[in-house]
FIDOMAR-241994 format. One record per atom (N, C-alpha, C): chain; x, y, z; atom name. Coordinates in Angstrom, 3 decimals, padded with zeros to 6 digits, always signed. Atoms other than C-alpha are relative to their C-alpha. Example, Ala and Ser with C-alpha at 12.3 -4.5 7.8 and 13.67 -1.06 7.14 Angstrom:
2
<pt><unit>A</unit><east>+000.890</east><north>-001.190</north><up>+000.000</up><site>N</site></pt>
<pt><unit>A</unit><east>+012.300</east><north>-004.500</north><up>+007.800</up><site>CA</site></pt>
<pt><unit>A</unit><east>+000.900</east><north>+001.200</north><up>+000.000</up><site>C</site></pt>
<pt><unit>A</unit><east>-000.820</east><north>-001.190</north><up>-000.060</up><site>N</site></pt>
<pt><unit>A</unit><east>+013.670</east><north>-001.060</north><up>+007.140</up><site>CA</site></pt>
<pt><unit>A</unit><east>-000.770</east><north>+001.090</north><up>+000.730</up><site>C</site></pt>
END
This chain:
78
<pt><unit>A</unit><east>+000.621</east><north>+001.086</north><up>+000.341</up><site>N</site></pt>
<pt><unit>A</unit><east>+228.985</east><north>+029.867</north><up>+116.049</up><site>CA</site></pt>
<pt><unit>A</unit><east>-000.761</east><north>+000.641</north><up>-001.041</up><site>C</site></pt>
<pt><unit>A</unit><east>+000.876</east><north>-000.621</north><up>+001.024</up><site>N</site></pt>
<pt><unit>A</unit><east>+226.826</east><north>+030.052</north><up>+112.760</up><site>CA</site></pt>
<pt><unit>A</unit><east>-000.995</east><north>-000.880</north><up>-000.302</up><site>C</site></pt>
<pt><unit>A</unit><east>+000.907</east><north>+000.579</north><up>+000.115</up><site>N</site></pt>
<pt><unit>A</unit><east>+223.309</east><north>+029.372</north><up>+112.319</up><site>CA</site></pt>
<pt><unit>A</unit><east>-000.225</east><north>-000.011</north><up>-001.875</up><site>C</site></pt>
<pt><unit>A</unit><east>+000.367</east><north>-000.209</north><up>+001.706</up><site>N</site></pt>
<pt><unit>A</unit><east>+222.471</east><north>+028.638</north><up>+108.272</up><site>CA</site></pt>
<pt><unit>A</unit><east>-001.775</east><north>-000.262</north><up>+000.191</up><site>C</site></pt>
<pt><unit>A</unit><east>+001.130</east><north>-000.460</north><up>-000.106</up><site>N</site></pt>
<pt><unit>A</unit><east>+218.804</east><north>+028.929</north><up>+107.939</up><site>CA</site></pt>
<pt><unit>A</unit><east>-001.006</east><north>-000.147</north><up>-001.468</up><site>C</site></pt>
<pt><unit>A</unit><east>+000.902</east><north>-000.124</north><up>+001.042</up><site>N</site></pt>
<pt><unit>A</unit><east>+216.809</east><north>+027.713</north><up>+104.597</up><site>CA</site></pt>
<pt><unit>A</unit><east>-001.061</east><north>-000.167</north><up>-000.030</up><site>C</site></pt>
<pt><unit>A</unit><east>+000.793</east><north>+000.495</north><up>-000.021</up><site>N</site></pt>
<pt><unit>A</unit><east>+213.891</east><north>+026.902</north><up>+103.375</up><site>CA</site></pt>
<pt><unit>A</unit><east>-000.366</east><north>-001.123</north><up>-000.511</up><site>C</site></pt>
<pt><unit>A</unit><east>+000.216</east><north>+001.224</north><up>+000.062</up><site>N</site></pt>
<pt><unit>A</unit><east>+212.129</east><north>+023.701</north><up>+103.368</up><site>CA</site></pt>
<pt><unit>A</unit><east>-000.110</east><north>-000.777</north><up>-001.318</up><site>C</site></pt>
<pt><unit>A</unit><east>-000.156</east><north>-000.046</north><up>+001.356</up><site>N</site></pt>
<pt><unit>A</unit><east>+212.615</east><north>+021.671</north><up>+100.294</up><site>CA</site></pt>
<pt><unit>A</unit><east>-001.640</east><north>+000.148</north><up>-000.587</up><site>C</site></pt>
<pt><unit>A</unit><east>+001.197</east><north>-000.056</north><up>+000.467</up><site>N</site></pt>
<pt><unit>A</unit><east>+208.755</east><north>+021.661</north><up>+099.991</up><site>CA</site></pt>
<pt><unit>A</unit><east>-000.643</east><north>+001.496</north><up>-000.251</up><site>C</site></pt>
<pt><unit>A</unit><east>+000.588</east><north>-001.079</north><up>+000.168</up><site>N</site></pt>
<pt><unit>A</unit><east>+208.335</east><north>+025.003</north><up>+100.046</up><site>CA</site></pt>
<pt><unit>A</unit><east>+000.354</east><north>+000.860</north><up>-001.439</up><site>C</site></pt>
<pt><unit>A</unit><east>-000.681</east><north>-000.529</north><up>+000.874</up><site>N</site></pt>
<pt><unit>A</unit><east>+208.577</east><north>+027.451</north><up>+097.138</up><site>CA</site></pt>
<pt><unit>A</unit><east>+001.187</east><north>+001.236</north><up>-000.209</up><site>C</site></pt>
<pt><unit>A</unit><east>-001.746</east><north>-001.063</north><up>+000.087</up><site>N</site></pt>
<pt><unit>A</unit><east>+211.942</east><north>+029.514</north><up>+096.234</up><site>CA</site></pt>
<pt><unit>A</unit><east>-000.056</east><north>+000.709</north><up>-001.520</up><site>C</site></pt>
<pt><unit>A</unit><east>-000.069</east><north>-001.026</north><up>+000.736</up><site>N</site></pt>
<pt><unit>A</unit><east>+211.135</east><north>+032.171</north><up>+094.141</up><site>CA</site></pt>
<pt><unit>A</unit><east>+001.496</east><north>+000.740</north><up>-000.076</up><site>C</site></pt>
<pt><unit>A</unit><east>-001.532</east><north>-000.673</north><up>-000.313</up><site>N</site></pt>
<pt><unit>A</unit><east>+214.636</east><north>+033.838</north><up>+094.438</up><site>CA</site></pt>
<pt><unit>A</unit><east>+001.080</east><north>-000.725</north><up>-000.544</up><site>C</site></pt>
<pt><unit>A</unit><east>-000.653</east><north>+001.183</north><up>+000.306</up><site>N</site></pt>
<pt><unit>A</unit><east>+216.026</east><north>+030.484</north><up>+094.159</up><site>CA</site></pt>
<pt><unit>A</unit><east>-000.029</east><north>-000.768</north><up>-001.728</up><site>C</site></pt>
<pt><unit>A</unit><east>+000.623</east><north>+000.344</north><up>+001.432</up><site>N</site></pt>
<pt><unit>A</unit><east>+214.379</east><north>+029.734</north><up>+090.903</up><site>CA</site></pt>
<pt><unit>A</unit><east>+000.635</east><north>+000.989</north><up>-001.037</up><site>C</site></pt>
<pt><unit>A</unit><east>-000.547</east><north>-001.725</north><up>+001.008</up><site>N</site></pt>
<pt><unit>A</unit><east>+215.553</east><north>+033.544</north><up>+089.604</up><site>CA</site></pt>
<pt><unit>A</unit><east>+001.569</east><north>-000.583</north><up>-000.152</up><site>C</site></pt>
<pt><unit>A</unit><east>-001.149</east><north>+000.303</north><up>+000.237</up><site>N</site></pt>
<pt><unit>A</unit><east>+218.830</east><north>+032.688</north><up>+090.249</up><site>CA</site></pt>
<pt><unit>A</unit><east>+000.716</east><north>-001.382</north><up>-000.839</up><site>C</site></pt>
<pt><unit>A</unit><east>+000.318</east><north>+001.189</north><up>+000.674</up><site>N</site></pt>
<pt><unit>A</unit><east>+218.634</east><north>+029.278</north><up>+089.065</up><site>CA</site></pt>
<pt><unit>A</unit><east>+000.017</east><north>+000.053</north><up>-001.696</up><site>C</site></pt>
<pt><unit>A</unit><east>+000.055</east><north>-000.034</north><up>+001.671</up><site>N</site></pt>
<pt><unit>A</unit><east>+217.583</east><north>+030.734</north><up>+085.508</up><site>CA</site></pt>
<pt><unit>A</unit><east>+000.818</east><north>+000.909</north><up>-000.331</up><site>C</site></pt>
<pt><unit>A</unit><east>-000.678</east><north>-000.889</north><up>+000.487</up><site>N</site></pt>
<pt><unit>A</unit><east>+220.013</east><north>+033.415</north><up>+085.391</up><site>CA</site></pt>
<pt><unit>A</unit><east>+001.513</east><north>-000.324</north><up>+000.087</up><site>C</site></pt>
<pt><unit>A</unit><east>-001.688</east><north>+000.484</north><up>+000.163</up><site>N</site></pt>
<pt><unit>A</unit><east>+223.581</east><north>+031.339</north><up>+085.867</up><site>CA</site></pt>
<pt><unit>A</unit><east>+000.037</east><north>-000.514</north><up>-001.536</up><site>C</site></pt>
<pt><unit>A</unit><east>-000.525</east><north>+000.436</north><up>+001.644</up><site>N</site></pt>
<pt><unit>A</unit><east>+223.172</east><north>+029.561</north><up>+082.228</up><site>CA</site></pt>
<pt><unit>A</unit><east>+000.430</east><north>+000.918</north><up>-000.873</up><site>C</site></pt>
<pt><unit>A</unit><east>-000.342</east><north>-001.520</north><up>+001.044</up><site>N</site></pt>
<pt><unit>A</unit><east>+222.713</east><north>+033.076</north><up>+080.525</up><site>CA</site></pt>
<pt><unit>A</unit><east>+001.287</east><north>+000.570</north><up>+000.708</up><site>C</site></pt>
<pt><unit>A</unit><east>-000.924</east><north>-000.786</north><up>+000.108</up><site>N</site></pt>
<pt><unit>A</unit><east>+225.616</east><north>+033.872</north><up>+082.181</up><site>CA</site></pt>
<pt><unit>A</unit><east>+001.279</east><north>-000.625</north><up>+000.320</up><site>C</site></pt>
<pt><unit>A</unit><east>-000.678</east><north>+001.585</north><up>+000.658</up><site>N</site></pt>
<pt><unit>A</unit><east>+227.605</east><north>+030.764</north><up>+080.952</up><site>CA</site></pt>
<pt><unit>A</unit><east>+000.321</east><north>-001.073</north><up>+001.179</up><site>C</site></pt>
<pt><unit>A</unit><east>-000.102</east><north>+001.089</north><up>-000.799</up><site>N</site></pt>
<pt><unit>A</unit><east>+227.237</east><north>+028.709</north><up>+084.164</up><site>CA</site></pt>
<pt><unit>A</unit><east>-000.516</east><north>-001.250</north><up>-000.254</up><site>C</site></pt>
<pt><unit>A</unit><east>+001.244</east><north>+000.954</north><up>+000.265</up><site>N</site></pt>
<pt><unit>A</unit><east>+226.196</east><north>+025.504</north><up>+083.094</up><site>CA</site></pt>
<pt><unit>A</unit><east>-000.055</east><north>-001.478</north><up>+001.465</up><site>C</site></pt>
<pt><unit>A</unit><east>+000.240</east><north>+000.965</north><up>-001.149</up><site>N</site></pt>
<pt><unit>A</unit><east>+225.109</east><north>+022.316</north><up>+084.960</up><site>CA</site></pt>
<pt><unit>A</unit><east>-000.404</east><north>-000.040</north><up>+001.052</up><site>C</site></pt>
<pt><unit>A</unit><east>+000.747</east><north>-000.277</north><up>-001.531</up><site>N</site></pt>
<pt><unit>A</unit><east>+223.380</east><north>+023.981</north><up>+087.673</up><site>CA</site></pt>
<pt><unit>A</unit><east>-001.649</east><north>-000.476</north><up>-000.717</up><site>C</site></pt>
<pt><unit>A</unit><east>+001.367</east><north>+000.098</north><up>+000.491</up><site>N</site></pt>
<pt><unit>A</unit><east>+219.923</east><north>+022.330</north><up>+087.925</up><site>CA</site></pt>
<pt><unit>A</unit><east>-000.837</east><north>+001.051</north><up>+001.147</up><site>C</site></pt>
<pt><unit>A</unit><east>+001.220</east><north>-000.928</north><up>-000.510</up><site>N</site></pt>
<pt><unit>A</unit><east>+218.487</east><north>+024.495</north><up>+090.900</up><site>CA</site></pt>
<pt><unit>A</unit><east>+000.917</east><north>+000.032</north><up>+001.246</up><site>C</site></pt>
<pt><unit>A</unit><east>-000.314</east><north>-000.608</north><up>-001.006</up><site>N</site></pt>
<pt><unit>A</unit><east>+219.380</east><north>+026.703</north><up>+093.459</up><site>CA</site></pt>
<pt><unit>A</unit><east>-001.141</east><north>+000.079</north><up>+001.028</up><site>C</site></pt>
<pt><unit>A</unit><east>+000.725</east><north>-000.342</north><up>-001.351</up><site>N</site></pt>
<pt><unit>A</unit><east>+217.933</east><north>+027.355</north><up>+097.146</up><site>CA</site></pt>
<pt><unit>A</unit><east>+000.430</east><north>+001.292</north><up>+000.747</up><site>C</site></pt>
<pt><unit>A</unit><east>-000.248</east><north>-001.157</north><up>-000.686</up><site>N</site></pt>
<pt><unit>A</unit><east>+218.253</east><north>+030.782</north><up>+098.443</up><site>CA</site></pt>
<pt><unit>A</unit><east>-000.304</east><north>-000.072</north><up>+002.289</up><site>C</site></pt>
<pt><unit>A</unit><east>+000.173</east><north>+000.315</north><up>-001.143</up><site>N</site></pt>
<pt><unit>A</unit><east>+218.882</east><north>+031.053</north><up>+102.498</up><site>CA</site></pt>
<pt><unit>A</unit><east>+000.933</east><north>+001.119</north><up>+001.176</up><site>C</site></pt>
<pt><unit>A</unit><east>-000.291</east><north>-000.929</north><up>-001.225</up><site>N</site></pt>
<pt><unit>A</unit><east>+220.413</east><north>+032.873</north><up>+105.498</up><site>CA</site></pt>
<pt><unit>A</unit><east>+000.841</east><north>-000.564</north><up>+000.861</up><site>C</site></pt>
<pt><unit>A</unit><east>-000.848</east><north>+000.470</north><up>-000.496</up><site>N</site></pt>
<pt><unit>A</unit><east>+223.500</east><north>+032.811</north><up>+107.444</up><site>CA</site></pt>
<pt><unit>A</unit><east>-000.105</east><north>+001.293</north><up>+001.723</up><site>C</site></pt>
<pt><unit>A</unit><east>-000.496</east><north>-000.630</north><up>-001.289</up><site>N</site></pt>
<pt><unit>A</unit><east>+223.911</east><north>+034.497</north><up>+111.370</up><site>CA</site></pt>
<pt><unit>A</unit><east>+000.940</east><north>-000.862</north><up>+000.439</up><site>C</site></pt>
<pt><unit>A</unit><east>-001.361</east><north>+000.078</north><up>-000.813</up><site>N</site></pt>
<pt><unit>A</unit><east>+227.225</east><north>+034.632</north><up>+112.753</up><site>CA</site></pt>
<pt><unit>A</unit><east>-000.259</east><north>+000.411</north><up>+001.397</up><site>C</site></pt>
<pt><unit>A</unit><east>+000.120</east><north>-000.019</north><up>-001.444</up><site>N</site></pt>
<pt><unit>A</unit><east>+226.888</east><north>+034.490</north><up>+116.694</up><site>CA</site></pt>
<pt><unit>A</unit><east>+001.375</east><north>+000.324</north><up>+000.820</up><site>C</site></pt>
<pt><unit>A</unit><east>-001.479</east><north>+000.044</north><up>-000.900</up><site>N</site></pt>
<pt><unit>A</unit><east>+229.918</east><north>+035.359</north><up>+119.141</up><site>CA</site></pt>
<pt><unit>A</unit><east>-000.997</east><north>-000.164</north><up>+001.499</up><site>C</site></pt>
<pt><unit>A</unit><east>+000.501</east><north>-000.028</north><up>-001.186</up><site>N</site></pt>
<pt><unit>A</unit><east>+229.274</east><north>+034.926</north><up>+122.800</up><site>CA</site></pt>
<pt><unit>A</unit><east>+001.287</east><north>-000.313</north><up>+000.992</up><site>C</site></pt>
<pt><unit>A</unit><east>-001.224</east><north>+000.421</north><up>-000.777</up><site>N</site></pt>
<pt><unit>A</unit><east>+231.840</east><north>+034.379</north><up>+125.476</up><site>CA</site></pt>
<pt><unit>A</unit><east>+000.155</east><north>-001.435</north><up>+000.756</up><site>C</site></pt>
<pt><unit>A</unit><east>-000.387</east><north>+000.622</north><up>-000.272</up><site>N</site></pt>
<pt><unit>A</unit><east>+233.561</east><north>+031.586</north><up>+126.762</up><site>CA</site></pt>
<pt><unit>A</unit><east>-000.077</east><north>-001.364</north><up>-001.191</up><site>C</site></pt>
<pt><unit>A</unit><east>-000.124</east><north>+000.415</north><up>+001.568</up><site>N</site></pt>
<pt><unit>A</unit><east>+233.776</east><north>+028.289</north><up>+124.607</up><site>CA</site></pt>
<pt><unit>A</unit><east>-001.031</east><north>-000.607</north><up>-000.159</up><site>C</site></pt>
<pt><unit>A</unit><east>+001.345</east><north>+000.305</north><up>+000.671</up><site>N</site></pt>
<pt><unit>A</unit><east>+231.336</east><north>+026.268</north><up>+122.656</up><site>CA</site></pt>
<pt><unit>A</unit><east>-000.164</east><north>-001.242</north><up>+000.497</up><site>C</site></pt>
<pt><unit>A</unit><east>+000.200</east><north>+001.323</north><up>-000.772</up><site>N</site></pt>
<pt><unit>A</unit><east>+229.938</east><north>+023.725</north><up>+125.166</up><site>CA</site></pt>
<pt><unit>A</unit><east>-001.478</east><north>-000.329</north><up>-000.390</up><site>C</site></pt>
<pt><unit>A</unit><east>+001.342</east><north>+000.543</north><up>+001.022</up><site>N</site></pt>
<pt><unit>A</unit><east>+226.812</east><north>+021.329</north><up>+124.090</up><site>CA</site></pt>
<pt><unit>A</unit><east>-000.965</east><north>+001.107</north><up>+001.351</up><site>C</site></pt>
<pt><unit>A</unit><east>+001.438</east><north>-000.454</north><up>-000.849</up><site>N</site></pt>
<pt><unit>A</unit><east>+224.703</east><north>+023.360</north><up>+126.897</up><site>CA</site></pt>
<pt><unit>A</unit><east>+000.247</east><north>+001.360</north><up>-001.064</up><site>C</site></pt>
<pt><unit>A</unit><east>-000.075</east><north>-001.216</north><up>+000.849</up><site>N</site></pt>
<pt><unit>A</unit><east>+225.846</east><north>+026.659</north><up>+124.415</up><site>CA</site></pt>
<pt><unit>A</unit><east>-000.989</east><north>-000.422</north><up>-001.040</up><site>C</site></pt>
<pt><unit>A</unit><east>+000.494</east><north>+000.512</north><up>+001.124</up><site>N</site></pt>
<pt><unit>A</unit><east>+225.303</east><north>+024.627</north><up>+121.448</up><site>CA</site></pt>
<pt><unit>A</unit><east>-002.073</east><north>+000.097</north><up>+000.209</up><site>C</site></pt>
<pt><unit>A</unit><east>+001.368</east><north>+000.003</north><up>-000.249</up><site>N</site></pt>
<pt><unit>A</unit><east>+221.565</east><north>+023.912</north><up>+123.061</up><site>CA</site></pt>
<pt><unit>A</unit><east>-000.504</east><north>+001.326</north><up>-000.253</up><site>C</site></pt>
<pt><unit>A</unit><east>+000.961</east><north>-000.866</north><up>+000.183</up><site>N</site></pt>
<pt><unit>A</unit><east>+221.024</east><north>+027.142</north><up>+123.892</up><site>CA</site></pt>
<pt><unit>A</unit><east>-000.271</east><north>+000.813</north><up>-001.420</up><site>C</site></pt>
<pt><unit>A</unit><east>+000.141</east><north>-000.415</north><up>+001.658</up><site>N</site></pt>
<pt><unit>A</unit><east>+221.648</east><north>+028.399</north><up>+119.879</up><site>CA</site></pt>
<pt><unit>A</unit><east>-000.810</east><north>-000.542</north><up>-000.634</up><site>C</site></pt>
<pt><unit>A</unit><east>+001.540</east><north>+000.525</north><up>+000.549</up><site>N</site></pt>
<pt><unit>A</unit><east>+219.158</east><north>+026.071</north><up>+118.886</up><site>CA</site></pt>
<pt><unit>A</unit><east>-000.839</east><north>+000.432</north><up>+000.491</up><site>C</site></pt>
<pt><unit>A</unit><east>+001.091</east><north>-000.861</north><up>-000.154</up><site>N</site></pt>
<pt><unit>A</unit><east>+216.833</east><north>+027.323</north><up>+120.855</up><site>CA</site></pt>
<pt><unit>A</unit><east>-000.283</east><north>+001.511</north><up>-000.246</up><site>C</site></pt>
<pt><unit>A</unit><east>+000.060</east><north>-001.464</north><up>+000.256</up><site>N</site></pt>
<pt><unit>A</unit><east>+217.363</east><north>+030.832</north><up>+119.972</up><site>CA</site></pt>
<pt><unit>A</unit><east>-000.321</east><north>+000.016</north><up>-001.829</up><site>C</site></pt>
<pt><unit>A</unit><east>+000.317</east><north>-000.129</north><up>+001.016</up><site>N</site></pt>
<pt><unit>A</unit><east>+217.321</east><north>+029.898</north><up>+116.609</up><site>CA</site></pt>
<pt><unit>A</unit><east>-001.223</east><north>-000.496</north><up>-000.739</up><site>C</site></pt>
<pt><unit>A</unit><east>+001.212</east><north>+000.843</north><up>-000.228</up><site>N</site></pt>
<pt><unit>A</unit><east>+214.101</east><north>+027.647</north><up>+117.001</up><site>CA</site></pt>
<pt><unit>A</unit><east>-001.174</east><north>+000.746</north><up>+000.051</up><site>C</site></pt>
<pt><unit>A</unit><east>+000.773</east><north>-000.929</north><up>-000.309</up><site>N</site></pt>
<pt><unit>A</unit><east>+212.475</east><north>+030.437</north><up>+118.454</up><site>CA</site></pt>
<pt><unit>A</unit><east>-000.121</east><north>+001.826</north><up>-000.478</up><site>C</site></pt>
<pt><unit>A</unit><east>-000.247</east><north>-000.983</north><up>+000.644</up><site>N</site></pt>
<pt><unit>A</unit><east>+213.928</east><north>+033.596</north><up>+116.451</up><site>CA</site></pt>
<pt><unit>A</unit><east>+000.453</east><north>-000.072</north><up>-001.217</up><site>C</site></pt>
<pt><unit>A</unit><east>-000.958</east><north>+000.251</north><up>+001.060</up><site>N</site></pt>
<pt><unit>A</unit><east>+216.119</east><north>+032.971</north><up>+113.897</up><site>CA</site></pt>
<pt><unit>A</unit><east>-000.756</east><north>-000.800</north><up>-001.079</up><site>C</site></pt>
<pt><unit>A</unit><east>+000.424</east><north>+001.106</north><up>+001.292</up><site>N</site></pt>
<pt><unit>A</unit><east>+214.172</east><north>+030.463</north><up>+111.663</up><site>CA</site></pt>
<pt><unit>A</unit><east>-001.628</east><north>-000.075</north><up>+000.170</up><site>C</site></pt>
<pt><unit>A</unit><east>+001.447</east><north>+000.523</north><up>-000.335</up><site>N</site></pt>
<pt><unit>A</unit><east>+210.323</east><north>+029.791</north><up>+111.322</up><site>CA</site></pt>
<pt><unit>A</unit><east>+000.120</east><north>-001.520</north><up>-000.808</up><site>C</site></pt>
<pt><unit>A</unit><east>+000.017</east><north>+001.958</north><up>+000.249</up><site>N</site></pt>
<pt><unit>A</unit><east>+210.049</east><north>+026.000</north><up>+111.861</up><site>CA</site></pt>
<pt><unit>A</unit><east>-001.556</east><north>-000.400</north><up>-000.781</up><site>C</site></pt>
<pt><unit>A</unit><east>+001.057</east><north>+000.456</north><up>+000.379</up><site>N</site></pt>
<pt><unit>A</unit><east>+207.064</east><north>+025.833</north><up>+109.635</up><site>CA</site></pt>
<pt><unit>A</unit><east>+000.436</east><north>+000.012</north><up>-001.470</up><site>C</site></pt>
<pt><unit>A</unit><east>-000.810</east><north>-000.182</north><up>+000.863</up><site>N</site></pt>
<pt><unit>A</unit><east>+208.614</east><north>+026.704</north><up>+106.483</up><site>CA</site></pt>
<pt><unit>A</unit><east>+001.765</east><north>-000.199</north><up>-000.289</up><site>C</site></pt>
<pt><unit>A</unit><east>-001.394</east><north>-000.274</north><up>+000.304</up><site>N</site></pt>
<pt><unit>A</unit><east>+212.606</east><north>+026.895</north><up>+107.264</up><site>CA</site></pt>
<pt><unit>A</unit><east>+000.590</east><north>-001.432</north><up>+001.210</up><site>C</site></pt>
<pt><unit>A</unit><east>-001.666</east><north>+001.014</north><up>-000.915</up><site>N</site></pt>
<pt><unit>A</unit><east>+215.480</east><north>+024.297</north><up>+108.434</up><site>CA</site></pt>
<pt><unit>A</unit><east>+000.896</east><north>+001.139</north><up>+000.679</up><site>C</site></pt>
<pt><unit>A</unit><east>-001.025</east><north>-000.856</north><up>-000.439</up><site>N</site></pt>
<pt><unit>A</unit><east>+218.235</east><north>+025.573</north><up>+110.470</up><site>CA</site></pt>
<pt><unit>A</unit><east>+000.979</east><north>-001.267</north><up>+000.074</up><site>C</site></pt>
<pt><unit>A</unit><east>-000.902</east><north>+000.923</north><up>-000.739</up><site>N</site></pt>
<pt><unit>A</unit><east>+221.552</east><north>+023.956</north><up>+111.197</up><site>CA</site></pt>
<pt><unit>A</unit><east>+001.195</east><north>+000.776</north><up>+000.902</up><site>C</site></pt>
<pt><unit>A</unit><east>-000.838</east><north>-000.730</north><up>-000.597</up><site>N</site></pt>
<pt><unit>A</unit><east>+223.863</east><north>+025.225</north><up>+113.780</up><site>CA</site></pt>
<pt><unit>A</unit><east>+001.615</east><north>-000.995</north><up>-000.004</up><site>C</site></pt>
<pt><unit>A</unit><east>-001.656</east><north>+000.246</north><up>+000.211</up><site>N</site></pt>
<pt><unit>A</unit><east>+228.043</east><north>+025.038</north><up>+113.445</up><site>CA</site></pt>
<pt><unit>A</unit><east>+000.636</east><north>+000.619</north><up>+000.569</up><site>C</site></pt>
<pt><unit>A</unit><east>-001.117</east><north>-000.521</north><up>-000.615</up><site>N</site></pt>
<pt><unit>A</unit><east>+230.827</east><north>+025.946</north><up>+115.319</up><site>CA</site></pt>
<pt><unit>A</unit><east>+000.976</east><north>+000.232</north><up>-000.935</up><site>C</site></pt>
<pt><unit>A</unit><east>-001.044</east><north>-000.536</north><up>+000.458</up><site>N</site></pt>
<pt><unit>A</unit><east>+233.567</east><north>+027.974</north><up>+113.912</up><site>CA</site></pt>
<pt><unit>A</unit><east>+000.746</east><north>+000.520</north><up>+000.887</up><site>C</site></pt>
<pt><unit>A</unit><east>-000.949</east><north>-000.631</north><up>-001.306</up><site>N</site></pt>
<pt><unit>A</unit><east>+236.331</east><north>+028.754</north><up>+115.703</up><site>CA</site></pt>
<pt><unit>A</unit><east>+000.875</east><north>+001.484</north><up>-000.644</up><site>C</site></pt>
END
């Protein structure tokens, strides 16, 4: 599974702003904003069951993301 973590929309993202400002100087046009984030790849034994998904979501909310300032999504990758 992969847990993608990103800052909430209302949280200032200076790294994303710096990237968005640099892209036009590098020749990339039409990009109006960038939000930075992080990704965690989690391997486990057995199939990706609903119970396993719930377990990974709990781990994300307790350890991988700060729910005050970040959102997260969990996705299954084969």
